[in-house]
C-alpha positions as a printed Julia matrix, in Angstrom:
107×3 Matrix{Float64}:
 82.86  61.5   43.84
 79.6   61.85  45.79
 77.14  59.01  46.45
 74.93  60.78  43.61
 77.67  59.78  41.12
 77.34  56.19  42.16
 75.23  53.84  40.3
 73.12  51.59  42.45
 73.77  47.65  41.81
 71.08  45.07  42.09
 71.8   41.27  42.36
 70.02  38.3   42.94
 71.0   36.22  46.0
 69.38  32.99  45.82
 71.31  31.8   49.03
 69.43  34.42  50.94
 66.43  34.45  48.96
 66.49  38.17  48.0
 67.3   40.65  45.6
 69.84  43.22  47.06
 70.88  46.58  46.0
 74.2   48.02  46.72
 75.91  51.54  46.63
 79.77  51.46  46.41
 79.85  48.01  47.79
 77.61  48.97  50.62
 74.29  47.13  51.14
 71.75  49.77  50.84
 68.53  47.33  51.09
 67.02  44.31  49.85
 63.4   42.56  49.02
 63.02  39.01  49.89
 61.39  36.32  48.08
 60.37  32.62  48.79
 59.0   30.07  46.12
 55.42  28.93  47.03
 54.38  25.2   46.59
 53.52  26.12  43.01
 57.04  27.54  42.36
 55.78  31.24  42.34
 58.09  33.62  44.03
 56.28  35.36  46.85
 57.6   38.84  47.77
 56.81  39.46  51.61
 59.07  42.25  52.51
 61.32  44.69  51.23
 63.81  47.15  53.38
 65.98  49.96  52.57
 68.67  51.04  55.1
 67.59  54.2   56.74
 71.03  55.76  55.85
 69.92  55.38  52.14
 66.41  56.43  52.4
 65.19  59.24  50.01
 67.23  58.37  47.31
 64.71  56.36  45.05
 66.56  53.02  45.95
 63.51  51.32  46.76
 62.17  51.9   43.35
 65.13  51.08  41.6
 65.36  47.63  43.44
 61.97  46.5   42.96
 62.15  47.8   39.08
 65.23  45.65  38.48
 64.01  42.79  40.55
 60.72  42.36  38.49
 62.59  42.74  35.27
 64.96  40.02  36.15
 62.0   37.64  37.3
 60.06  38.37  34.1
 63.22  37.5   32.03
 63.66  34.32  33.89
 59.89  33.46  33.22
 58.8   33.23  36.93
 55.65  34.39  38.43
 55.61  37.2   41.13
 53.06  37.05  44.01
 53.35  40.58  45.67
 52.77  40.41  49.33
 54.91  43.3   50.34
 52.97  46.54  50.38
 56.05  48.34  48.49
 55.89  45.74  45.57
 52.1   45.81  45.51
 52.46  49.66  44.97
 55.18  49.45  42.21
 53.39  46.86  40.16
 50.03  48.96  40.66
 51.99  52.16  38.99
 54.56  50.29  36.61
 54.09  48.24  33.67
 56.85  45.29  33.65
 57.15  43.72  30.1
 56.64  40.05  30.26
 55.95  39.7   34.16
 53.25  37.15  35.22
 51.75  38.74  38.44
 49.65  36.2   40.73
 47.75  39.04  42.77
 46.66  38.01  46.1
 43.19  38.72  47.3
 42.68  42.2   48.0
 45.79  43.63  46.09
 44.78  43.51  42.52
 45.85  46.26  40.22
 43.97  49.71  40.12
 43.28  51.55  36.9
């Protein structure tokens, strides 16, 4: 079995304040979140381990994280440039996004 046969797993780790993506049990990356004073989830940083780059894991991670946030009825404040770009290009059903100044969606 090659790693292209392995399905990435995305889980929310509330203790660490992040969503994590793993391949075959190995942590491949994460996107951090912190609740602001209004209870919204601010996403300041996303990181994919260089050993796993070029496989689309960042897109998979953010896509699943945003879908999960939407299913929980939470609001996202995208500060991480990767999260901003993802949300500018992809529609996530039911997701409430509070755009920070200067990063509003592009048409």
